[in-house]
C-alpha positions as CSV (number, residue, x, y, z in Angstrom):
1,M,68.0,200.3,36.6
2,G,70.5,199.8,39.3
3,G,68.7,202.6,41.1
4,A,65.4,200.8,40.8
5,M,66.8,197.6,41.9
6,S,68.2,199.4,44.9
7,A,64.9,200.8,45.9
8,T,63.2,197.5,45.4
9,G,65.8,195.8,47.4
10,N,65.5,198.4,50.1
11,G,61.8,197.9,50.2
12,R,62.1,194.1,50.7
13,G,65.0,194.8,53.3
14,D,62.5,197.2,55.2
15,G,60.4,194.3,56.1
16,P,62.8,192.2,57.9
17,R,64.1,195.3,59.8
18,T,60.7,196.4,61.0
19,T,59.9,193.0,62.4
20,P,62.7,193.1,65.1
21,L,61.6,196.7,65.9
22,R,58.2,195.4,66.8
23,V,59.5,192.6,68.7
24,D,61.8,195.0,70.6
25,A,59.0,197.3,71.4
26,Q,56.8,194.3,72.9
27,R,59.8,193.3,74.8
28,N,60.3,196.7,76.2
29,L,56.7,196.9,77.1
30,E,56.8,193.6,79.0
31,H,60.0,194.8,80.8
32,V,58.4,198.2,81.8
33,L,55.1,196.4,83.0
34,R,57.3,193.9,85.0
35,A,59.4,196.7,86.4
36,A,56.3,198.7,87.3
37,R,54.8,195.9,89.2
38,E,58.1,195.3,91.2
39,V,58.7,199.0,91.9
40,F,55.2,199.9,92.9
41,G,54.9,196.8,94.9
42,E,58.0,197.8,96.9
43,L,57.8,201.6,97.0
44,G,53.9,202.3,96.6
45,Y,52.4,204.1,93.6
46,G,54.2,207.2,94.4
47,A,57.5,205.8,93.1
48,P,58.7,208.0,90.1
49,M,58.9,206.8,86.6
50,E,62.6,207.1,86.5
51,D,62.6,204.2,89.1
52,V,60.6,202.2,86.7
53,A,62.7,202.9,83.8
54,R,65.8,202.0,85.7
55,R,64.5,198.7,86.8
56,A,63.3,198.0,83.3
57,R,66.8,198.9,82.0
58,V,65.3,201.3,79.4
59,G,65.5,205.0,79.0
60,V,62.6,207.0,80.8
61,G,61.5,208.4,77.3
62,T,60.9,204.8,76.4
63,V,58.5,204.4,79.3
64,Y,56.8,207.7,78.4
65,R,56.5,206.6,74.8
66,R,54.3,203.5,75.8
67,F,52.5,205.5,78.8
68,P,52.2,209.2,78.1
69,S,51.7,209.9,81.8
70,K,52.4,208.1,85.1
71,D,48.6,208.0,85.8
72,V,48.2,205.8,82.7
73,L,50.8,203.3,83.8
74,V,49.4,203.2,87.4
75,R,46.0,202.6,86.2
76,R,47.3,199.9,83.8
77,I,48.9,198.0,86.7
78,A,46.2,198.7,89.1
79,E,43.5,197.5,86.8
80,E,45.4,194.4,85.9
81,E,46.0,193.4,89.6
82,T,42.3,194.1,90.6
83,S,41.3,191.8,87.6
84,R,43.8,189.2,88.5
85,L,42.4,189.0,92.2
86,T,38.9,188.8,90.9
87,E,39.7,185.9,89.0
88,Q,41.5,184.3,91.9
89,A,38.4,184.9,94.1
90,R,36.0,183.4,91.4
91,A,38.2,180.4,90.9
92,A,38.2,179.7,94.8
93,L,34.3,180.3,94.8
94,G,33.9,177.8,92.0
95,Q,36.3,175.1,93.0
96,E,35.7,174.8,96.7
97,D,32.5,173.5,98.1
98,E,33.5,174.2,101.7
99,P,33.1,178.0,102.6
100,W,36.1,178.4,104.7
101,S,38.3,176.3,102.3
102,A,37.2,178.7,99.5
103,L,37.9,181.8,101.5
104,S,41.3,180.6,102.8
105,R,42.3,179.3,99.3
106,F,41.6,182.8,97.8
107,L,43.7,184.4,100.6
108,R,46.6,182.1,100.2
109,T,46.6,182.4,96.4
110,S,46.1,186.1,96.3
111,V,49.0,186.7,98.9
112,A,51.3,184.3,97.4
113,S,50.8,186.2,94.0
114,G,51.8,189.3,95.7
115,A,48.8,191.1,94.1
116,G,47.8,192.6,97.5
117,R,51.0,195.0,97.4
118,L,49.4,196.6,94.3
119,L,45.6,196.8,95.3
120,P,44.7,200.4,94.4
121,P,43.6,202.4,97.6
122,Q,40.3,202.9,95.6
123,V,39.5,199.3,96.1
124,L,39.9,199.5,99.7
125,R,38.1,202.7,100.0
126,V,35.0,201.4,98.2
127,G,35.0,198.3,100.4
128,V,35.0,200.2,103.5
129,A,32.4,202.7,102.3
130,D,29.9,200.2,100.8
131,E,29.8,198.2,104.0
132,R,29.0,200.9,106.5
133,A,25.6,200.1,107.9
134,D,24.8,203.3,109.4
135,G,25.0,205.1,105.9
136,A,27.6,207.7,107.2
137,G,29.5,209.7,104.7
138,F,33.2,209.0,103.5
139,D,34.3,211.8,105.7
140,E,33.7,209.8,108.8
141,A,35.4,206.7,107.6
142,R,39.0,205.9,107.9
143,V,40.3,203.5,105.4
144,P,43.7,201.8,104.6
145,Q,45.8,203.2,101.9
146,Q,49.1,202.6,100.5
147,R,51.8,205.1,101.5
148,T,53.5,207.0,98.7
149,Q,56.9,207.9,100.3
150,P,59.8,206.0,99.0
151,G,60.7,202.9,100.8
152,A,57.2,202.3,102.4
153,G,55.0,199.6,101.1
154,E,53.0,199.2,104.1
155,L,49.5,200.6,104.8
156,R,48.4,203.6,106.9
157,L,45.0,204.9,107.7
158,V,43.8,208.1,106.1
159,P,40.5,209.9,105.8
160,G,38.6,208.2,103.1
161,E,37.3,210.2,99.9
162,P,34.4,209.7,97.7
163,A,34.7,207.2,94.8
164,S,34.3,208.4,91.2
165,P,31.0,207.5,89.5
166,A,30.6,204.0,88.4
167,G,32.7,203.4,85.3
168,G,34.6,206.6,85.6
169,S,38.4,206.9,86.2
170,G,38.5,209.1,89.2
171,V,41.7,209.9,91.0
172,S,42.3,209.3,94.7
173,G,43.6,212.6,95.8
174,A,45.8,211.4,98.6
175,S,47.6,208.8,96.6
176,G,47.3,210.0,92.9
177,V,46.0,206.6,92.1
178,P,43.3,206.4,89.4
179,G,40.4,204.1,90.5
180,D,38.6,201.7,88.2
181,D,35.1,201.4,89.9
182,G,34.0,198.8,87.4
183,G,36.9,196.5,88.3
184,A,36.6,197.4,92.1
185,A,33.0,196.5,92.0
186,A,33.6,193.1,90.4
187,L,36.3,192.3,93.0
188,L,34.0,193.4,96.0
189,D,31.1,191.4,94.6
190,V,32.9,188.1,94.4
191,V,34.9,188.5,97.7
192,G,31.6,189.5,99.3
193,Q,30.3,186.1,98.3
194,L,33.1,184.3,99.8
195,V,32.6,186.2,103.0
196,E,29.0,185.7,103.2
197,R,29.4,182.0,102.6
198,A,31.9,181.6,105.3
199,R,30.0,183.7,107.8
200,A,26.7,181.9,107.1
201,A,28.5,178.7,107.7
202,G,29.5,180.0,111.1
203,E,33.3,179.6,110.2
204,L,34.0,183.4,109.8
205,R,33.6,186.0,112.6
206,A,30.5,187.8,112.4
207,D,32.3,191.2,112.5
208,V,34.6,190.5,109.6
209,S,33.9,192.5,106.5
210,V,35.0,192.5,102.9
211,A,37.2,195.5,103.7
212,D,38.9,193.3,106.3
213,V,39.6,190.5,103.8
214,L,41.1,192.9,101.4
215,L,43.2,194.5,104.1
216,V,44.5,191.0,105.0
217,I,45.6,190.7,101.2
218,A,47.3,194.0,101.3
219,T,49.1,193.4,104.6
220,A,50.2,189.8,104.3
221,A,52.4,190.3,101.5
222,P,55.6,192.0,102.8
223,S,58.2,193.3,100.4
224,L,61.6,191.6,101.6
225,P,64.8,191.6,99.6
226,D,65.1,187.9,99.8
227,A,62.5,185.8,97.9
228,A,62.6,182.7,100.2
229,Q,62.4,184.9,103.3
230,Q,59.4,186.9,101.7
231,A,57.5,183.8,101.0
232,A,58.0,182.3,104.4
233,A,57.1,185.6,106.2
234,S,53.9,185.9,104.1
235,A,52.9,182.3,104.9
236,R,53.5,182.7,108.5
237,L,51.8,186.1,108.7
238,L,48.7,184.7,106.7
239,D,48.4,181.7,109.1
240,I,48.3,184.2,112.1
241,L,45.6,186.4,110.3
242,L,43.5,183.4,109.2
243,E,43.5,182.4,112.8
244,G,42.2,185.8,113.7
245,L,39.4,185.7,111.1
246,R,38.0,182.3,112.1
247,S,35.0,182.3,114.6
248,R,35.4,180.4,117.8
249,P,32.8,178.4,119.7
250,S,31.4,180.3,122.4
């Protein structure tokens, strides 16, 4: 009887004990995702999983339990940031009647959020390829891509590569970053609308493309150790870049 009571008691006791485990697992997931955004934003998508685990203050095994490979984690971050930028562009398009205000609002919001540091190279690559008027192949295009060496969060120019078929999850050979063509297409479409409106209003230089706008987002969010310095540097750099995008009366 005592054994039965003990088993029953254990059964009831297991319930409360499993709940904290689920809470801990969710908390660990949030820590890993936050750490991955920070590490990849600072070092690029080539940063090792060990760096992510160290920043999240969990064991690397905990990271791999939630993300069985680095590509899975990278895809999660890249897709979330691409979706985030798309929503920011849609908000600017829907809430600003004046074309230049809409484009500049999108740029300021996206740069301030730091999403540009996590733009997957696939998005930039597709952006350049889609806008080549002469129809030339990707081999002739040179497009921006994040560096993967530790300590580098800048962009460099490398030969472009074909995107994977729509809806696929192709991998960018030079960077190892899985592409999300569906998410990229949505981002390019809404940013394209912002660009076309500003260009049609005569407020954007005629030679500015969607790829140029994405490049501004990627380069105007430097990673600096001091948050205040980073915000000030981003704002200053973006002001300069916006001036470069605006058309000037002839």
